py3Dmol code that shows the C-alpha trace and the ligand (Angstrom):
import py3Dmol

protein = """\
ATOM      1  CA  UNK A   1     -26.923  87.647 145.332  1.00  0.00           C
ATOM      2  CA  UNK A   2     -30.293  87.265 143.556  1.00  0.00           C
ATOM      3  CA  UNK A   3     -30.828  90.918 142.770  1.00  0.00           C
ATOM      4  CA  UNK A   4     -32.184  92.155 139.455  1.00  0.00           C
ATOM      5  CA  UNK A   5     -29.847  95.093 138.911  1.00  0.00           C
ATOM      6  CA  UNK A   6     -31.992  96.476 136.095  1.00  0.00           C
ATOM      7  CA  UNK A   7     -34.971  96.901 138.443  1.00  0.00           C
ATOM      8  CA  UNK A   8     -33.195  98.957 141.094  1.00  0.00           C
ATOM      9  CA  UNK A   9     -34.426 102.482 141.728  1.00  0.00           C
ATOM     10  CA  UNK A  10     -33.269 104.973 144.336  1.00  0.00           C
ATOM     11  CA  UNK A  11     -34.822 103.662 147.529  1.00  0.00           C
ATOM     12  CA  UNK A  12     -33.830 101.875 150.704  1.00  0.00           C
ATOM     13  CA  UNK A  13     -32.903  98.255 150.316  1.00  0.00           C
ATOM     14  CA  UNK A  14     -31.654  96.060 153.103  1.00  0.00           C
ATOM     15  CA  UNK A  15     -28.031  94.966 152.821  1.00  0.00           C
ATOM     16  CA  UNK A  16     -25.890  92.789 155.117  1.00  0.00           C
ATOM     17  CA  UNK A  17     -24.934  95.547 157.509  1.00  0.00           C
ATOM     18  CA  UNK A  18     -24.043  99.176 158.168  1.00  0.00           C
ATOM     19  CA  UNK A  19     -21.054 100.471 160.104  1.00  0.00           C
ATOM     20  CA  UNK A  20     -21.464 102.445 163.300  1.00  0.00           C
ATOM     21  CA  UNK A  21     -18.983 104.448 165.383  1.00  0.00           C
ATOM     22  CA  UNK A  22     -19.808 106.158 168.670  1.00  0.00           C
ATOM     23  CA  UNK A  23     -18.174 109.295 170.058  1.00  0.00           C
ATOM     24  CA  UNK A  24     -18.091 109.257 173.866  1.00  0.00           C
ATOM     25  CA  UNK A  25     -15.804 110.920 176.409  1.00  0.00           C
ATOM     26  CA  UNK A  26     -14.287 113.003 173.663  1.00  0.00           C
ATOM     27  CA  UNK A  27     -13.258 110.238 171.255  1.00  0.00           C
ATOM     28  CA  UNK A  28     -14.498 107.868 168.577  1.00  0.00           C
ATOM     29  CA  UNK A  29     -14.555 104.137 169.253  1.00  0.00           C
ATOM     30  CA  UNK A  30     -13.319 101.411 166.853  1.00  0.00           C
ATOM     31  CA  UNK A  31     -16.649 101.138 165.074  1.00  0.00           C
ATOM     32  CA  UNK A  32     -18.627  97.965 164.401  1.00  0.00           C
ATOM     33  CA  UNK A  33     -20.562  96.348 161.592  1.00  0.00           C
ATOM     34  CA  UNK A  34     -24.206  96.052 162.655  1.00  0.00           C
ATOM     35  CA  UNK A  35     -26.742  93.807 160.925  1.00  0.00           C
ATOM     36  CA  UNK A  36     -29.966  95.233 162.334  1.00  0.00           C
ATOM     37  CA  UNK A  37     -31.049  98.476 160.613  1.00  0.00           C
ATOM     38  CA  UNK A  38     -32.162  99.972 163.942  1.00  0.00           C
ATOM     39  CA  UNK A  39     -30.564 102.337 166.398  1.00  0.00           C
ATOM     40  CA  UNK A  40     -31.425 102.425 170.093  1.00  0.00           C
ATOM     41  CA  UNK A  41     -30.933 105.997 171.318  1.00  0.00           C
ATOM     42  CA  UNK A  42     -32.013 108.183 174.214  1.00  0.00           C
ATOM     43  CA  UNK A  43     -35.386 109.915 173.786  1.00  0.00           C
ATOM     44  CA  UNK A  44     -33.644 113.184 174.666  1.00  0.00           C
ATOM     45  CA  UNK A  45     -31.114 112.865 171.798  1.00  0.00           C
ATOM     46  CA  UNK A  46     -30.276 116.237 170.233  1.00  0.00           C
ATOM     47  CA  UNK A  47     -30.709 114.837 166.717  1.00  0.00           C
ATOM     48  CA  UNK A  48     -34.385 114.274 167.506  1.00  0.00           C
ATOM     49  CA  UNK A  49     -35.117 117.556 169.290  1.00  0.00           C
ATOM     50  CA  UNK A  50     -32.728 120.156 167.974  1.00  0.00           C
ATOM     51  CA  UNK A  51     -31.657 118.869 164.594  1.00  0.00           C
ATOM     52  CA  UNK A  52     -28.049 117.946 165.284  1.00  0.00           C
ATOM     53  CA  UNK A  53     -27.938 115.809 162.171  1.00  0.00           C
ATOM     54  CA  UNK A  54     -25.910 115.906 158.973  1.00  0.00           C
ATOM     55  CA  UNK A  55     -25.577 113.497 156.075  1.00  0.00           C
ATOM     56  CA  UNK A  56     -23.583 112.837 152.933  1.00  0.00           C
ATOM     57  CA  UNK A  57     -24.018 110.914 149.722  1.00  0.00           C
ATOM     58  CA  UNK A  58     -21.432 109.360 147.402  1.00  0.00           C
ATOM     59  CA  UNK A  59     -21.208 106.410 145.052  1.00  0.00           C
ATOM     60  CA  UNK A  60     -19.053 103.336 144.501  1.00  0.00           C
ATOM     61  CA  UNK A  61     -18.688 102.161 140.891  1.00  0.00           C
ATOM     62  CA  UNK A  62     -17.474  98.736 139.814  1.00  0.00           C
ATOM     63  CA  UNK A  63     -15.083  99.146 136.904  1.00  0.00           C
ATOM     64  CA  UNK A  64     -14.669  96.890 133.873  1.00  0.00           C
ATOM     65  CA  UNK A  65     -11.896  95.123 135.813  1.00  0.00           C
ATOM     66  CA  UNK A  66     -14.394  94.227 138.540  1.00  0.00           C
ATOM     67  CA  UNK A  67     -12.772  96.527 141.112  1.00  0.00           C
ATOM     68  CA  UNK A  68     -15.140  98.772 143.099  1.00  0.00           C
ATOM     69  CA  UNK A  69     -13.997 102.386 143.466  1.00  0.00           C
ATOM     70  CA  UNK A  70     -15.456 105.187 145.575  1.00  0.00           C
ATOM     71  CA  UNK A  71     -15.814 108.503 143.739  1.00  0.00           C
ATOM     72  CA  UNK A  72     -14.182 111.451 145.575  1.00  0.00           C
ATOM     73  CA  UNK A  73     -15.034 110.260 149.122  1.00  0.00           C
ATOM     74  CA  UNK A  74     -12.592 112.712 150.694  1.00  0.00           C
ATOM     75  CA  UNK A  75     -14.720 115.613 149.432  1.00  0.00           C
ATOM     76  CA  UNK A  76     -17.658 114.169 151.353  1.00  0.00           C
ATOM     77  CA  UNK A  77     -15.536 113.701 154.478  1.00  0.00           C
ATOM     78  CA  UNK A  78     -14.519 117.360 154.349  1.00  0.00           C
ATOM     79  CA  UNK A  79     -18.053 118.575 153.725  1.00  0.00           C
ATOM     80  CA  UNK A  80     -19.400 116.410 156.567  1.00  0.00           C
ATOM     81  CA  UNK A  81     -16.925 118.102 158.884  1.00  0.00           C
ATOM     82  CA  UNK A  82     -18.027 121.542 157.722  1.00  0.00           C
ATOM     83  CA  UNK A  83     -21.586 120.465 158.599  1.00  0.00           C
ATOM     84  CA  UNK A  84     -20.341 119.141 161.963  1.00  0.00           C
ATOM     85  CA  UNK A  85     -18.643 122.449 162.816  1.00  0.00           C
ATOM     86  CA  UNK A  86     -21.723 124.472 161.800  1.00  0.00           C
ATOM     87  CA  UNK A  87     -23.933 122.515 164.196  1.00  0.00           C
ATOM     88  CA  UNK A  88     -21.365 121.920 166.949  1.00  0.00           C
ATOM     89  CA  UNK A  89     -21.074 118.174 166.444  1.00  0.00           C
ATOM     90  CA  UNK A  90     -17.965 116.037 166.939  1.00  0.00           C
ATOM     91  CA  UNK A  91     -15.909 115.968 163.730  1.00  0.00           C
ATOM     92  CA  UNK A  92     -15.082 112.723 161.956  1.00  0.00           C
ATOM     93  CA  UNK A  93     -11.345 112.380 161.188  1.00  0.00           C
ATOM     94  CA  UNK A  94     -10.832 111.934 157.439  1.00  0.00           C
ATOM     95  CA  UNK A  95      -9.019 108.611 157.832  1.00  0.00           C
ATOM     96  CA  UNK A  96     -11.826 107.286 160.040  1.00  0.00           C
ATOM     97  CA  UNK A  97     -14.345 108.344 157.371  1.00  0.00           C
ATOM     98  CA  UNK A  98     -12.357 106.597 154.625  1.00  0.00           C
ATOM     99  CA  UNK A  99     -11.947 103.514 156.798  1.00  0.00           C
ATOM    100  CA  UNK A 100     -15.689 103.434 157.460  1.00  0.00           C
ATOM    101  CA  UNK A 101     -16.458 103.566 153.718  1.00  0.00           C
ATOM    102  CA  UNK A 102     -13.942 100.780 152.980  1.00  0.00           C
ATOM    103  CA  UNK A 103     -15.141  98.519 155.780  1.00  0.00           C
ATOM    104  CA  UNK A 104     -18.838  98.830 155.026  1.00  0.00           C
ATOM    105  CA  UNK A 105     -18.402  98.396 151.254  1.00  0.00           C
ATOM    106  CA  UNK A 106     -16.168  95.337 151.770  1.00  0.00           C
ATOM    107  CA  UNK A 107     -18.759  93.823 154.106  1.00  0.00           C
ATOM    108  CA  UNK A 108     -21.428  94.355 151.424  1.00  0.00           C
ATOM    109  CA  UNK A 109     -19.332  93.475 148.376  1.00  0.00           C
ATOM    110  CA  UNK A 110     -22.037  91.357 146.773  1.00  0.00           C
ATOM    111  CA  UNK A 111     -24.331  94.408 146.754  1.00  0.00           C
ATOM    112  CA  UNK A 112     -21.920  96.372 144.540  1.00  0.00           C
ATOM    113  CA  UNK A 113     -23.599  96.083 141.109  1.00  0.00           C
ATOM    114  CA  UNK A 114     -21.581  94.606 138.232  1.00  0.00           C
ATOM    115  CA  UNK A 115     -20.042  96.821 135.548  1.00  0.00           C
ATOM    116  CA  UNK A 116     -22.307  97.368 132.567  1.00  0.00           C
ATOM    117  CA  UNK A 117     -25.597  97.461 134.482  1.00  0.00           C
ATOM    118  CA  UNK A 118     -25.386 101.217 135.052  1.00  0.00           C
ATOM    119  CA  UNK A 119     -26.234 100.465 138.687  1.00  0.00           C
ATOM    120  CA  UNK A 120     -23.890 101.501 141.505  1.00  0.00           C
ATOM    121  CA  UNK A 121     -23.595 101.399 145.280  1.00  0.00           C
ATOM    122  CA  UNK A 122     -24.886 104.525 147.000  1.00  0.00           C
ATOM    123  CA  UNK A 123     -23.053 105.286 150.243  1.00  0.00           C
ATOM    124  CA  UNK A 124     -24.881 107.343 152.854  1.00  0.00           C
ATOM    125  CA  UNK A 125     -22.816 108.633 155.811  1.00  0.00           C
ATOM    126  CA  UNK A 126     -24.830 110.054 158.696  1.00  0.00           C
ATOM    127  CA  UNK A 127     -23.672 112.034 161.733  1.00  0.00           C
ATOM    128  CA  UNK A 128     -26.131 112.603 164.585  1.00  0.00           C
ATOM    129  CA  UNK A 129     -26.189 113.825 168.158  1.00  0.00           C
ATOM    130  CA  UNK A 130     -27.312 110.862 170.268  1.00  0.00           C
ATOM    131  CA  UNK A 131     -26.542 112.344 173.668  1.00  0.00           C
ATOM    132  CA  UNK A 132     -29.407 113.706 175.770  1.00  0.00           C
ATOM    133  CA  UNK A 133     -29.782 117.468 176.140  1.00  0.00           C
ATOM    134  CA  UNK A 134     -33.097 119.063 176.946  1.00  0.00           C
ATOM    135  CA  UNK A 135     -31.607 122.500 177.583  1.00  0.00           C
ATOM    136  CA  UNK A 136     -30.660 123.652 174.081  1.00  0.00           C
ATOM    137  CA  UNK A 137     -27.038 122.652 173.773  1.00  0.00           C
ATOM    138  CA  UNK A 138     -24.668 120.430 171.828  1.00  0.00           C
ATOM    139  CA  UNK A 139     -24.739 116.727 172.764  1.00  0.00           C
ATOM    140  CA  UNK A 140     -21.855 114.935 174.473  1.00  0.00           C
ATOM    141  CA  UNK A 141     -22.406 111.754 172.447  1.00  0.00           C
ATOM    142  CA  UNK A 142     -22.546 111.235 168.664  1.00  0.00           C
ATOM    143  CA  UNK A 143     -23.082 108.391 166.233  1.00  0.00           C
ATOM    144  CA  UNK A 144     -21.365 108.216 162.854  1.00  0.00           C
ATOM    145  CA  UNK A 145     -23.105 105.694 160.647  1.00  0.00           C
ATOM    146  CA  UNK A 146     -22.430 104.658 157.073  1.00  0.00           C
ATOM    147  CA  UNK A 147     -25.072 102.668 155.246  1.00  0.00           C
ATOM    148  CA  UNK A 148     -24.984 101.422 151.672  1.00  0.00           C
ATOM    149  CA  UNK A 149     -27.744 100.810 149.132  1.00  0.00           C
ATOM    150  CA  UNK A 150     -27.446  99.464 145.583  1.00  0.00           C
ATOM    151  CA  UNK A 151     -29.156 101.953 143.257  1.00  0.00           C
ATOM    152  CA  UNK A 152     -30.189 101.673 139.639  1.00  0.00           C
ATOM    153  CA  UNK A 153     -29.115 103.543 136.528  1.00  0.00           C
ATOM    154  CA  UNK A 154     -31.276 106.649 136.766  1.00  0.00           C
ATOM    155  CA  UNK A 155     -31.641 107.158 133.043  1.00  0.00           C
ATOM    156  CA  UNK A 156     -32.489 103.946 131.292  1.00  0.00           C
ATOM    157  CA  UNK A 157     -33.248 105.571 127.933  1.00  0.00           C
ATOM    158  CA  UNK A 158     -30.952 108.614 127.856  1.00  0.00           C
ATOM    159  CA  UNK A 159     -31.172 111.919 129.718  1.00  0.00           C
ATOM    160  CA  UNK A 160     -34.771 113.135 129.961  1.00  0.00           C
ATOM    161  CA  UNK A 161     -35.550 116.835 130.510  1.00  0.00           C
ATOM    162  CA  UNK A 162     -37.898 118.003 133.271  1.00  0.00           C
ATOM    163  CA  UNK A 163     -39.848 121.166 134.155  1.00  0.00           C
ATOM    164  CA  UNK A 164     -38.963 123.183 137.257  1.00  0.00           C
ATOM    165  CA  UNK A 165     -41.175 125.460 139.344  1.00  0.00           C
ATOM    166  CA  UNK A 166     -39.787 128.634 140.939  1.00  0.00           C
ATOM    167  CA  UNK A 167     -40.760 128.773 144.611  1.00  0.00           C
ATOM    168  CA  UNK A 168     -41.607 132.388 145.387  1.00  0.00           C
ATOM    169  CA  UNK A 169     -43.588 131.623 148.546  1.00  0.00           C
ATOM    170  CA  UNK A 170     -40.837 129.568 150.147  1.00  0.00           C
ATOM    171  CA  UNK A 171     -37.114 129.881 150.691  1.00  0.00           C
ATOM    172  CA  UNK A 172     -34.687 127.001 151.037  1.00  0.00           C
ATOM    173  CA  UNK A 173     -31.911 128.716 152.961  1.00  0.00           C
ATOM    174  CA  UNK A 174     -31.176 132.166 154.372  1.00  0.00           C
ATOM    175  CA  UNK A 175     -28.049 134.075 153.232  1.00  0.00           C
ATOM    176  CA  UNK A 176     -26.238 133.388 156.517  1.00  0.00           C
ATOM    177  CA  UNK A 177     -28.181 130.273 157.462  1.00  0.00           C
ATOM    178  CA  UNK A 178     -27.278 126.622 156.964  1.00  0.00           C
ATOM    179  CA  UNK A 179     -27.690 126.296 153.190  1.00  0.00           C
ATOM    180  CA  UNK A 180     -23.964 125.755 152.624  1.00  0.00           C
ATOM    181  CA  UNK A 181     -23.866 122.651 154.805  1.00  0.00           C
ATOM    182  CA  UNK A 182     -25.703 119.356 154.463  1.00  0.00           C
ATOM    183  CA  UNK A 183     -27.894 119.354 157.563  1.00  0.00           C
ATOM    184  CA  UNK A 184     -31.031 117.227 157.797  1.00  0.00           C
ATOM    185  CA  UNK A 185     -32.975 120.309 158.898  1.00  0.00           C
ATOM    186  CA  UNK A 186     -32.555 121.929 155.495  1.00  0.00           C
ATOM    187  CA  UNK A 187     -34.538 119.058 154.059  1.00  0.00           C
ATOM    188  CA  UNK A 188     -37.222 119.160 156.720  1.00  0.00           C
ATOM    189  CA  UNK A 189     -37.884 122.757 155.685  1.00  0.00           C
ATOM    190  CA  UNK A 190     -38.065 121.895 151.989  1.00  0.00           C
ATOM    191  CA  UNK A 191     -40.448 118.934 152.174  1.00  0.00           C
ATOM    192  CA  UNK A 192     -43.627 121.015 151.932  1.00  0.00           C
ATOM    193  CA  UNK A 193     -42.604 123.257 149.004  1.00  0.00           C
ATOM    194  CA  UNK A 194     -41.220 120.155 147.272  1.00  0.00           C
ATOM    195  CA  UNK A 195     -44.558 118.398 147.701  1.00  0.00           C
ATOM    196  CA  UNK A 196     -46.472 121.442 146.431  1.00  0.00           C
ATOM    197  CA  UNK A 197     -44.279 121.624 143.319  1.00  0.00           C
ATOM    198  CA  UNK A 198     -44.638 117.890 142.791  1.00  0.00           C
ATOM    199  CA  UNK A 199     -48.429 118.027 143.137  1.00  0.00           C
ATOM    200  CA  UNK A 200     -48.498 120.679 140.384  1.00  0.00           C
ATOM    201  CA  UNK A 201     -46.549 118.360 138.100  1.00  0.00           C
ATOM    202  CA  UNK A 202     -43.020 119.670 138.598  1.00  0.00           C
ATOM    203  CA  UNK A 203     -40.385 117.085 139.504  1.00  0.00           C
ATOM    204  CA  UNK A 204     -38.038 119.795 140.768  1.00  0.00           C
ATOM    205  CA  UNK A 205     -38.336 123.112 142.613  1.00  0.00           C
ATOM    206  CA  UNK A 206     -36.060 126.117 142.026  1.00  0.00           C
ATOM    207  CA  UNK A 207     -35.154 128.500 144.854  1.00  0.00           C
ATOM    208  CA  UNK A 208     -34.066 132.115 144.533  1.00  0.00           C
ATOM    209  CA  UNK A 209     -31.945 134.072 146.999  1.00  0.00           C
ATOM    210  CA  UNK A 210     -34.004 134.490 150.161  1.00  0.00           C
ATOM    211  CA  UNK A 211     -33.219 138.208 150.617  1.00  0.00           C
ATOM    212  CA  UNK A 212     -34.459 139.588 147.287  1.00  0.00           C
ATOM    213  CA  UNK A 213     -35.679 136.746 145.067  1.00  0.00           C
ATOM    214  CA  UNK A 214     -33.543 138.269 142.342  1.00  0.00           C
ATOM    215  CA  UNK A 215     -30.725 135.754 142.033  1.00  0.00           C
ATOM    216  CA  UNK A 216     -30.770 132.016 141.465  1.00  0.00           C
ATOM    217  CA  UNK A 217     -29.701 129.798 144.369  1.00  0.00           C
ATOM    218  CA  UNK A 218     -30.326 126.166 143.504  1.00  0.00           C
ATOM    219  CA  UNK A 219     -32.904 123.440 143.023  1.00  0.00           C
ATOM    220  CA  UNK A 220     -34.325 121.703 146.106  1.00  0.00           C
ATOM    221  CA  UNK A 221     -31.759 118.901 146.200  1.00  0.00           C
ATOM    222  CA  UNK A 222     -29.388 119.767 143.360  1.00  0.00           C
ATOM    223  CA  UNK A 223     -27.241 122.648 142.103  1.00  0.00           C
ATOM    224  CA  UNK A 224     -28.191 124.912 139.189  1.00  0.00           C
ATOM    225  CA  UNK A 225     -25.856 124.826 136.193  1.00  0.00           C
ATOM    226  CA  UNK A 226     -26.275 126.459 132.792  1.00  0.00           C
ATOM    227  CA  UNK A 227     -24.583 126.883 129.439  1.00  0.00           C
ATOM    228  CA  UNK A 228     -24.808 130.483 128.263  1.00  0.00           C
ATOM    229  CA  UNK A 229     -25.118 131.844 124.713  1.00  0.00           C
ATOM    230  CA  UNK A 230     -21.351 131.813 124.283  1.00  0.00           C
ATOM    231  CA  UNK A 231     -20.968 128.238 125.472  1.00  0.00           C
ATOM    232  CA  UNK A 232     -19.627 129.077 128.951  1.00  0.00           C
ATOM    233  CA  UNK A 233     -20.491 126.937 131.994  1.00  0.00           C
ATOM    234  CA  UNK A 234     -22.309 129.177 134.514  1.00  0.00           C
ATOM    235  CA  UNK A 235     -23.272 128.331 138.096  1.00  0.00           C
ATOM    236  CA  UNK A 236     -24.409 130.615 140.948  1.00  0.00           C
ATOM    237  CA  UNK A 237     -22.085 131.941 143.621  1.00  0.00           C
ATOM    238  CA  UNK A 238     -24.204 132.379 146.741  1.00  0.00           C
ATOM    239  CA  UNK A 239     -23.903 132.220 150.514  1.00  0.00           C
ATOM    240  CA  UNK A 240     -26.846 129.811 150.677  1.00  0.00           C
ATOM    241  CA  UNK A 241     -25.988 127.157 148.090  1.00  0.00           C
ATOM    242  CA  UNK A 242     -24.667 123.713 149.041  1.00  0.00           C
ATOM    243  CA  UNK A 243     -21.264 123.190 147.369  1.00  0.00           C
ATOM    244  CA  UNK A 244     -22.036 120.146 145.235  1.00  0.00           C
ATOM    245  CA  UNK A 245     -19.223 117.687 144.535  1.00  0.00           C
ATOM    246  CA  UNK A 246     -20.868 116.943 141.178  1.00  0.00           C
ATOM    247  CA  UNK A 247     -20.924 120.635 140.243  1.00  0.00           C
ATOM    248  CA  UNK A 248     -17.248 120.931 141.177  1.00  0.00           C
ATOM    249  CA  UNK A 249     -16.385 117.883 139.068  1.00  0.00           C
ATOM    250  CA  UNK A 250     -18.402 119.063 136.076  1.00  0.00           C
ATOM    251  CA  UNK A 251     -16.604 122.424 136.214  1.00  0.00           C
ATOM    252  CA  UNK A 252     -13.264 120.624 136.136  1.00  0.00           C
ATOM    253  CA  UNK A 253     -14.367 118.512 133.174  1.00  0.00           C
ATOM    254  CA  UNK A 254     -15.669 121.657 131.421  1.00  0.00           C
ATOM    255  CA  UNK A 255     -12.302 123.385 131.855  1.00  0.00           C
ATOM    256  CA  UNK A 256     -10.525 120.283 130.545  1.00  0.00           C
ATOM    257  CA  UNK A 257     -12.753 120.484 127.462  1.00  0.00           C
ATOM    258  CA  UNK A 258     -11.596 124.077 126.973  1.00  0.00           C
ATOM    259  CA  UNK A 259     -14.844 125.686 128.142  1.00  0.00           C
ATOM    260  CA  UNK A 260     -15.023 128.955 130.068  1.00  0.00           C
ATOM    261  CA  UNK A 261     -16.366 128.478 133.602  1.00  0.00           C
ATOM    262  CA  UNK A 262     -18.119 131.246 135.551  1.00  0.00           C
ATOM    263  CA  UNK A 263     -19.035 130.975 139.236  1.00  0.00           C
ATOM    264  CA  UNK A 264     -20.860 134.229 139.946  1.00  0.00           C
ATOM    265  CA  UNK A 265     -24.207 135.648 141.083  1.00  0.00           C
ATOM    266  CA  UNK A 266     -26.758 134.674 138.431  1.00  0.00           C
ATOM    267  CA  UNK A 267     -29.834 136.849 137.953  1.00  0.00           C
ATOM    268  CA  UNK A 268     -33.139 135.083 137.497  1.00  0.00           C
ATOM    269  CA  UNK A 269     -33.654 137.290 134.437  1.00  0.00           C
ATOM    270  CA  UNK A 270     -30.662 135.644 132.752  1.00  0.00           C
ATOM    271  CA  UNK A 271     -32.494 132.331 132.467  1.00  0.00           C
ATOM    272  CA  UNK A 272     -34.100 133.309 129.164  1.00  0.00           C
ATOM    273  CA  UNK A 273     -30.626 133.861 127.675  1.00  0.00           C
ATOM    274  CA  UNK A 274     -29.241 130.422 128.555  1.00  0.00           C
ATOM    275  CA  UNK A 275     -28.846 127.749 125.890  1.00  0.00           C
ATOM    276  CA  UNK A 276     -29.048 124.820 128.320  1.00  0.00           C
ATOM    277  CA  UNK A 277     -29.909 124.382 131.986  1.00  0.00           C
ATOM    278  CA  UNK A 278     -29.306 121.424 134.239  1.00  0.00           C
ATOM    279  CA  UNK A 279     -29.700 120.247 137.830  1.00  0.00           C
ATOM    280  CA  UNK A 280     -26.702 118.349 139.189  1.00  0.00           C
ATOM    281  CA  UNK A 281     -26.066 116.035 142.131  1.00  0.00           C
ATOM    282  CA  UNK A 282     -24.615 112.639 143.022  1.00  0.00           C
ATOM    283  CA  UNK A 283     -27.823 110.638 142.612  1.00  0.00           C
ATOM    284  CA  UNK A 284     -28.316 111.362 138.886  1.00  0.00           C
ATOM    285  CA  UNK A 285     -25.221 113.435 137.960  1.00  0.00           C
ATOM    286  CA  UNK A 286     -27.245 115.701 135.690  1.00  0.00           C
ATOM    287  CA  UNK A 287     -30.894 116.313 134.810  1.00  0.00           C
ATOM    288  CA  UNK A 288     -31.622 118.626 131.862  1.00  0.00           C
ATOM    289  CA  UNK A 289     -34.236 121.303 132.637  1.00  0.00           C
ATOM    290  CA  UNK A 290     -36.107 122.531 129.572  1.00  0.00           C
ATOM    291  CA  UNK A 291     -38.802 124.682 131.156  1.00  0.00           C
ATOM    292  CA  UNK A 292     -38.843 126.993 134.158  1.00  0.00           C
ATOM    293  CA  UNK A 293     -42.170 128.303 135.408  1.00  0.00           C
ATOM    294  CA  UNK A 294     -42.530 131.340 137.678  1.00  0.00           C
ATOM    295  CA  UNK A 295     -46.146 132.309 138.340  1.00  0.00           C
ATOM    296  CA  UNK A 296     -47.680 132.901 134.887  1.00  0.00           C
ATOM    297  CA  UNK A 297     -44.321 133.031 133.148  1.00  0.00           C
ATOM    298  CA  UNK A 298     -43.118 130.002 131.244  1.00  0.00           C
ATOM    299  CA  UNK A 299     -39.480 130.120 130.114  1.00  0.00           C
ATOM    300  CA  UNK A 300     -38.378 127.442 127.694  1.00  0.00           C
ATOM    301  CA  UNK A 301     -34.705 126.531 127.451  1.00  0.00           C
ATOM    302  CA  UNK A 302     -32.837 124.047 125.260  1.00  0.00           C
ATOM    303  CA  UNK A 303     -34.265 121.222 123.176  1.00  0.00           C
ATOM    304  CA  UNK A 304     -37.797 119.907 123.804  1.00  0.00           C
ATOM    305  CA  UNK A 305     -36.616 116.296 123.819  1.00  0.00           C
ATOM    306  CA  UNK A 306     -33.465 114.856 125.344  1.00  0.00           C
ATOM    307  CA  UNK A 307     -30.473 116.786 126.589  1.00  0.00           C
ATOM    308  CA  UNK A 308     -28.667 119.738 125.002  1.00  0.00           C
ATOM    309  CA  UNK A 309     -25.354 118.871 123.322  1.00  0.00           C
ATOM    310  CA  UNK A 310     -23.023 120.638 125.763  1.00  0.00           C
ATOM    311  CA  UNK A 311     -24.512 119.165 128.949  1.00  0.00           C
ATOM    312  CA  UNK A 312     -24.709 115.761 127.264  1.00  0.00           C
ATOM    313  CA  UNK A 313     -21.002 115.961 126.443  1.00  0.00           C
ATOM    314  CA  UNK A 314     -20.159 116.966 130.021  1.00  0.00           C
ATOM    315  CA  UNK A 315     -22.278 114.097 131.334  1.00  0.00           C
ATOM    316  CA  UNK A 316     -20.570 111.589 129.034  1.00  0.00           C
ATOM    317  CA  UNK A 317     -17.088 112.738 130.024  1.00  0.00           C
ATOM    318  CA  UNK A 318     -17.894 112.828 133.737  1.00  0.00           C
ATOM    319  CA  UNK A 319     -19.506 109.390 133.891  1.00  0.00           C
ATOM    320  CA  UNK A 320     -16.644 107.932 131.807  1.00  0.00           C
ATOM    321  CA  UNK A 321     -14.286 108.914 134.643  1.00  0.00           C
ATOM    322  CA  UNK A 322     -16.631 107.423 137.272  1.00  0.00           C
ATOM    323  CA  UNK A 323     -16.736 104.054 135.501  1.00  0.00           C
ATOM    324  CA  UNK A 324     -12.996 104.025 134.899  1.00  0.00           C
ATOM    325  CA  UNK A 325     -13.379 104.448 131.116  1.00  0.00           C
ATOM    326  CA  UNK A 326     -11.465 107.728 130.925  1.00  0.00           C
ATOM    327  CA  UNK A 327      -8.165 108.690 132.581  1.00  0.00           C
ATOM    328  CA  UNK A 328      -8.552 109.600 136.259  1.00  0.00           C
ATOM    329  CA  UNK A 329      -6.387 112.712 135.974  1.00  0.00           C
ATOM    330  CA  UNK A 330      -7.200 114.082 139.411  1.00  0.00           C
ATOM    331  CA  UNK A 331      -7.190 110.926 141.514  1.00  0.00           C
ATOM    332  CA  UNK A 332     -10.943 111.000 142.035  1.00  0.00           C
ATOM    333  CA  UNK A 333     -11.339 107.227 142.244  1.00  0.00           C
ATOM    334  CA  UNK A 334     -10.426 105.427 145.470  1.00  0.00           C
ATOM    335  CA  UNK A 335     -10.087 101.647 145.240  1.00  0.00           C
ATOM    336  CA  UNK A 336     -11.987  99.742 147.880  1.00  0.00           C
TER     337      UNK A 336
END
"""
ligand_1 = """\
15
PLP
C -26.373 117.107 148.456
C -26.935 118.320 147.802
C -26.611 118.683 146.479
C -25.749 117.818 145.587
O -24.460 117.680 146.049
P -23.511 116.524 145.480
O -22.305 116.589 146.330
O -23.250 116.825 144.063
O -24.287 115.253 145.631
C -27.124 119.856 145.984
N -27.929 120.657 146.722
C -28.270 120.330 147.983
C -29.156 121.236 148.729
C -27.778 119.161 148.550
O -28.118 118.858 149.811
"""
view = py3Dmol.view(width=600, height=400)
view.addModel(protein, "pdb")
view.setStyle({"model": 0}, {"cartoon": {"style": "trace"}})
view.addModel(ligand_1, "xyz")
view.setStyle({"model": 1}, {"stick": {}})
view.zoomTo()
view.show()
């Protein structure tokens, strides 16, 4: 494979194949590896008209021993099924999900970046309604697809802090809406506010609870985490936040390091009291946030340059597990 691993970013790149399973007559088929990155579906497919579409994201890391390992794939299987239930799609049995990940990674083994490059293989499962329904209803046919893309080390020169803009004119998810599941529609709704924030020079957008704009929900595509004045790990409890696998893992690592962990409603007004703030998700693990802007208010948090010491330590410990350089105490790594 003539790929320059150091030049990889986070964007689509053609690999050998993806894997595709179809659900018809109430059951999933055997699945097949497909070379062409195209899907031929009915123009009345519910994914196109009514948003029956959910996705996932996880990574495969090649360890020092050369063995590729998927990081907590079962968590993604379970979350995909929560998304499926919320939008009335066929569920994907956990063993089928795991089999799909294994088969597609094995078929694209030479796209799994070598250890030491910081690059990894991003795995993107997708579940969509492909059956035709013009009357608003759940489809009777679904496709479960898993594609893979080699992605680069996000931080080439250490963790770099960013500014975030509070979106007061837009909400990401309603309290009893679909914010807790990973539906494509959530992203469709966030594209415009994300673009507006980006055009003003903010790489990330922060959303407050839709009912009152008093509590913190999360960033557009990543969870909100903070270290408070006493050194505790704090993250919002909310009925409209997507339960991030990264957030869950960082909390576990924090507890293992002897830190207090608080999952509770977090007032926007508390931001000024936090020592460090971060955005977390699979793609980058953790991005330090050193400035939060809401209208005319500018709130500065943590060091101006680089990452605060507590989040940096969490990041180091977490990524050490991913690369197989620290004990895998919870069985998070699944050999391919
Ligand atoms: C996927 C996602 C995250 C991050 O979740 P991870 O499982 O850590 O990748 C955070 N917020 C939203 C809205 C998401 O869709």
